[in-house]
C-alpha positions as CSV (number, residue, x, y, z in Angstrom):
1,P,-112.8,-105.9,30.7
2,Q,-114.1,-104.9,34.1
3,G,-113.1,-104.7,37.7
4,R,-110.7,-102.7,39.8
5,V,-108.5,-104.9,41.8
6,V,-106.3,-103.9,44.8
7,V,-103.3,-106.0,45.6
8,P,-100.5,-105.7,48.2
9,A,-97.4,-104.1,46.7
10,D,-95.2,-106.7,48.4
11,C,-97.3,-109.7,47.5
12,Y,-95.8,-113.1,46.6
13,G,-94.0,-113.0,43.2
14,G,-96.2,-115.7,41.7
15,S,-99.4,-113.6,42.6
16,W,-97.7,-110.5,41.1
17,R,-97.1,-112.4,37.8
18,L,-100.7,-113.6,37.8
19,F,-102.2,-110.2,38.3
20,E,-99.9,-108.6,35.8
21,A,-100.9,-111.2,33.2
22,L,-104.6,-110.5,33.9
23,R,-104.0,-106.8,33.5
24,S,-101.9,-107.0,30.3
25,S,-104.5,-109.3,28.7
26,G,-107.3,-106.9,29.5
27,R,-109.1,-109.3,31.8
28,I,-109.1,-106.8,34.6
29,A,-109.6,-103.1,33.9
30,S,-107.5,-101.6,36.7
31,L,-104.8,-103.0,39.0
32,V,-103.7,-101.0,42.0
33,Y,-100.7,-101.9,44.2
34,A,-100.8,-100.5,47.8
35,D,-99.4,-101.1,51.2
36,L,-102.4,-102.8,52.7
37,S,-100.9,-102.6,56.2
38,D,-101.2,-98.8,56.0
39,A,-104.7,-97.8,57.0
40,S,-104.5,-94.4,55.2
41,Q,-103.6,-96.1,51.9
42,V,-106.4,-98.7,52.3
43,Q,-108.9,-95.9,52.9
44,A,-107.7,-94.0,49.8
45,V,-107.8,-96.9,47.4
46,I,-111.2,-98.2,48.6
47,A,-112.7,-94.7,48.5
48,D,-111.8,-94.5,44.7
49,G,-114.0,-97.6,44.1
50,V,-112.9,-101.2,44.1
51,D,-114.3,-104.5,43.0
52,L,-111.9,-106.9,44.7
53,V,-109.3,-106.6,47.4
54,W,-106.6,-109.3,47.6
55,L,-105.0,-109.5,51.0
56,E,-101.8,-111.4,51.8
57,T,-101.4,-111.3,55.6
58,P,-98.8,-111.9,56.8
59,S,-97.3,-110.8,53.5
60,N,-94.5,-112.5,51.6
61,P,-91.7,-111.7,52.2
62,L,-92.0,-108.7,54.5
63,L,-94.4,-110.1,57.0
64,R,-96.7,-107.0,56.9
65,I,-100.0,-107.5,58.7
66,S,-103.3,-106.2,57.2
67,D,-106.3,-105.5,59.3
68,I,-108.7,-108.0,57.8
69,A,-111.8,-106.9,59.7
70,A,-111.3,-103.2,59.0
71,I,-110.5,-103.7,55.3
72,S,-113.4,-106.1,54.9
73,D,-115.9,-103.6,56.5
74,A,-114.6,-100.8,54.2
75,A,-114.6,-103.0,51.1
76,H,-118.1,-104.5,51.7
77,A,-119.5,-101.0,52.2
78,G,-118.5,-100.3,48.6
79,G,-119.7,-103.7,47.3
80,A,-116.2,-105.2,46.9
81,V,-115.2,-108.8,47.6
82,V,-112.3,-109.6,49.9
83,V,-109.9,-112.5,49.3
84,A,-107.3,-113.3,51.9
85,D,-104.2,-115.5,51.2
86,N,-103.6,-117.2,54.5
87,T,-100.7,-119.4,53.5
88,F,-98.1,-117.9,55.9
89,A,-100.3,-118.2,59.0
90,S,-102.3,-121.4,58.2
91,P,-105.7,-121.9,60.0
92,V,-103.8,-122.7,63.2
93,L,-102.8,-119.1,63.6
94,Q,-105.4,-117.1,61.6
95,R,-108.9,-117.6,60.3
96,P,-109.7,-114.7,57.8
97,L,-113.3,-115.8,57.3
98,A,-114.0,-115.1,61.0
99,H,-112.7,-111.6,60.5
100,G,-115.0,-110.8,57.5
101,A,-113.1,-112.0,54.4
102,D,-115.3,-113.5,51.7
103,V,-112.8,-116.0,50.5
104,V,-109.6,-117.5,51.9
105,V,-106.9,-119.2,49.8
106,H,-104.0,-121.4,50.9
107,S,-101.0,-122.9,49.1
108,A,-101.5,-126.4,50.5
109,T,-98.0,-127.1,49.3
110,K,-96.8,-125.3,52.4
111,Y,-97.9,-125.7,56.0
112,L,-101.1,-127.7,55.3
113,N,-99.1,-130.5,53.8
114,G,-95.9,-129.7,55.6
115,H,-93.5,-132.1,54.0
116,S,-92.6,-130.4,50.7
117,D,-93.9,-133.2,48.6
118,V,-97.3,-132.0,47.3
119,V,-98.3,-129.2,44.9
120,A,-101.9,-128.1,45.8
121,G,-104.1,-125.2,46.7
122,V,-107.2,-124.6,48.7
123,V,-110.0,-122.0,48.1
124,V,-112.7,-121.7,50.8
125,A,-115.7,-119.3,50.6
126,A,-117.8,-118.0,53.4
127,D,-120.9,-118.0,51.3
128,A,-122.3,-121.3,50.1
129,E,-123.4,-119.9,46.7
130,R,-119.9,-118.5,46.0
131,G,-118.3,-121.7,47.1
132,A,-120.5,-123.7,44.8
133,A,-119.6,-121.4,41.9
134,I,-115.9,-121.9,42.6
135,A,-116.3,-125.6,42.8
136,W,-118.1,-125.6,39.5
137,W,-115.2,-123.8,37.8
138,A,-112.7,-126.1,39.4
139,N,-114.5,-129.1,38.1
140,T,-115.0,-127.6,34.6
141,L,-111.3,-126.6,34.3
142,G,-110.0,-129.8,35.8
143,L,-108.4,-128.1,38.8
144,T,-108.3,-131.3,40.8
145,G,-105.4,-132.8,42.6
146,S,-104.5,-136.5,42.4
147,P,-105.9,-138.9,45.0
148,F,-102.4,-139.5,46.4
149,D,-101.7,-135.7,46.7
150,A,-105.1,-135.4,48.5
151,Y,-104.1,-138.2,50.9
152,Q,-100.7,-136.7,51.7
153,A,-102.3,-133.2,52.3
154,L,-104.9,-134.7,54.6
155,R,-102.3,-136.7,56.4
156,G,-100.3,-133.6,57.0
157,L,-103.2,-131.8,58.6
158,H,-103.0,-134.2,61.5
159,T,-99.7,-132.8,62.6
160,L,-100.2,-129.2,61.5
161,H,-100.6,-127.7,65.0
162,L,-97.6,-129.6,66.3
163,R,-95.4,-128.6,63.4
164,M,-96.4,-125.0,63.5
165,A,-95.8,-124.8,67.2
166,A,-92.3,-126.2,66.9
167,A,-91.4,-124.1,63.9
168,Q,-92.8,-120.9,65.5
169,R,-90.6,-121.5,68.6
170,N,-87.6,-121.7,66.3
171,A,-88.6,-118.5,64.5
172,I,-88.9,-116.6,67.7
173,A,-85.4,-117.7,68.8
174,V,-83.9,-116.8,65.4
175,A,-85.6,-113.4,65.2
176,D,-84.1,-112.6,68.6
177,L,-80.7,-113.5,67.4
178,L,-81.0,-111.5,64.2
179,V,-82.0,-108.4,66.1
180,S,-78.9,-108.5,68.2
181,H,-76.3,-109.0,65.4
182,P,-74.4,-106.1,63.8
183,A,-74.6,-107.6,60.3
184,V,-78.4,-107.2,60.3
185,Q,-80.0,-103.9,59.3
186,A,-83.6,-104.8,59.8
187,V,-85.7,-107.7,60.9
188,H,-89.2,-108.4,59.7
189,Y,-91.2,-110.6,62.1
190,P,-94.6,-109.8,63.7
191,G,-93.5,-111.4,67.0
192,L,-91.1,-108.5,67.7
193,A,-92.4,-105.7,69.8
194,D,-91.0,-103.1,67.3
195,H,-92.8,-104.6,64.3
196,P,-95.0,-101.9,62.8
197,Q,-98.1,-104.0,63.1
198,H,-97.2,-106.0,66.3
199,E,-100.3,-105.0,68.2
200,L,-102.6,-105.9,65.3
201,A,-100.7,-109.2,65.0
202,V,-101.3,-110.0,68.7
203,T,-105.1,-109.5,68.3
204,Q,-105.6,-111.0,64.8
205,L,-103.2,-113.9,64.9
206,D,-102.8,-116.7,67.5
207,G,-99.0,-116.5,67.1
208,P,-96.4,-114.7,65.0
209,G,-95.6,-117.7,62.7
210,A,-92.5,-119.4,61.5
211,I,-91.2,-117.1,58.7
212,V,-88.6,-114.5,59.5
213,S,-87.2,-112.0,56.9
214,F,-84.2,-109.8,57.5
215,R,-82.1,-107.3,55.6
216,L,-78.3,-107.5,55.7
217,A,-76.5,-104.3,56.2
218,D,-74.3,-105.2,53.2
219,S,-76.4,-106.6,50.3
220,A,-73.2,-108.0,48.7
221,A,-72.8,-110.3,51.7
222,V,-76.0,-112.3,51.0
223,A,-74.0,-115.0,49.1
224,E,-71.6,-115.4,52.0
225,F,-74.4,-115.8,54.4
226,V,-76.4,-118.3,52.3
227,N,-73.6,-120.5,50.8
228,G,-72.2,-121.7,54.1
229,L,-75.5,-122.6,55.8
230,R,-75.7,-126.3,56.8
231,C,-79.1,-126.6,58.3
232,F,-81.0,-124.5,55.7
233,C,-81.7,-125.6,52.2
234,L,-81.7,-122.9,49.5
235,A,-85.2,-123.1,48.0
236,E,-88.3,-120.9,47.2
237,S,-90.8,-123.0,49.1
238,L,-91.7,-122.8,52.8
239,G,-93.8,-124.3,55.5
240,G,-92.2,-127.8,55.6
241,V,-90.5,-129.6,58.5
242,E,-87.1,-128.6,57.1
243,S,-85.7,-125.1,57.3
244,L,-85.3,-123.2,54.1
245,V,-83.5,-120.0,53.1
246,C,-84.6,-117.8,50.1
247,H,-83.2,-114.6,48.5
248,P,-86.5,-113.0,47.3
249,A,-84.9,-110.5,44.8
250,T,-83.4,-113.3,42.7
251,M,-85.8,-116.1,43.5
252,T,-89.5,-115.7,44.5
253,H,-89.7,-112.1,43.3
254,A,-87.2,-112.2,40.4
255,A,-90.0,-111.6,37.8
256,M,-90.7,-108.2,39.3
257,S,-89.0,-105.2,37.8
258,P,-86.4,-103.4,40.0
259,Q,-89.0,-100.6,40.2
260,A,-91.7,-102.9,41.4
261,R,-89.4,-104.5,44.0
262,A,-88.4,-101.0,45.2
263,L,-92.1,-100.1,45.6
264,A,-92.7,-103.3,47.6
265,G,-89.6,-102.7,49.8
266,I,-87.9,-105.9,48.6
267,A,-84.2,-104.9,48.8
268,D,-81.3,-106.9,47.4
269,G,-80.1,-107.5,50.9
270,L,-83.3,-109.1,52.0
271,V,-83.2,-112.8,53.1
272,R,-86.2,-114.9,54.0
273,L,-86.0,-117.9,56.4
274,S,-88.7,-120.5,56.8
275,L,-88.0,-122.2,60.0
276,G,-88.6,-126.0,60.3
277,I,-88.8,-128.2,63.3
278,E,-85.1,-129.0,63.8
279,D,-83.2,-128.6,67.1
280,P,-83.2,-124.8,67.8
281,A,-79.5,-124.9,69.0
282,D,-78.5,-126.2,65.6
283,L,-80.4,-123.5,63.7
284,L,-79.2,-120.7,65.9
285,A,-75.5,-121.8,65.5
286,D,-76.0,-122.0,61.8
287,V,-77.5,-118.6,61.5
288,A,-75.0,-117.0,63.8
289,A,-72.1,-118.5,61.8
290,G,-73.7,-117.2,58.6
291,L,-74.0,-113.7,60.0
292,D,-70.4,-113.8,61.2
293,R,-69.4,-114.7,57.6
294,A,-71.4,-111.8,56.3
295,T,-69.7,-109.4,58.8
296,Q,-66.2,-110.6,57.8
297,S,-67.0,-110.2,54.0
298,A,-68.2,-106.6,54.5
């Protein structure tokens, strides 16, 4: 067993399960959860020695932004490798390798494919030798998608920039609506001026993206909000042409203990929206009606 790995406390629930399994099986010596959008926390954990830093920026589901360049510089100074999960942004909005990351990963199921009909992943290394090693392991373990899945993902790439632009416009409009509604306690979206990492998002990303998370003032009203939605499908996925709604505490992050969710800031009243490319007026009307239901049930 070797290696000290640093992971965002609010990482995707599937990533959390993976790292916890690696720790419990002894395949990594030490696992540290930290808020990697907080420069002081980053400096502290890296100063203690680290072998791998796993970034997720924007993070899922709280949309926190980590400074890829600064973290990469600090990690490399100590001999660590930096891996960035770029699923939420896609290459259209963010390119981690250009900011110093060693490896970038994507769930190609999401924006790259864009039609919610493929399960696939992508790993890209900045260094040819590391890339060859990853490809060797993928070949040895049989981590290869079917030809048809590859075809669908490649086809989706042709419209990635168009889909992302349309979905992002919808996300900006929905975020503005959420901010102004009394049923909402907090909105997590890097496109908002009061987002804690808004200035970093402006310089590191080419747009705030198409995912918006928000916390209802009354966590008991989540069901009222979700159940009456007509334009949003209740599902864990994201990044498709259709809009989706997710309740992280009972869906994507249900495997986390209540203590782990509390550390990550994932409250019971948190709702995540993945905006699709539908007519914005339809989406806004649907969200507004849902928020009104949440207000009435309080």
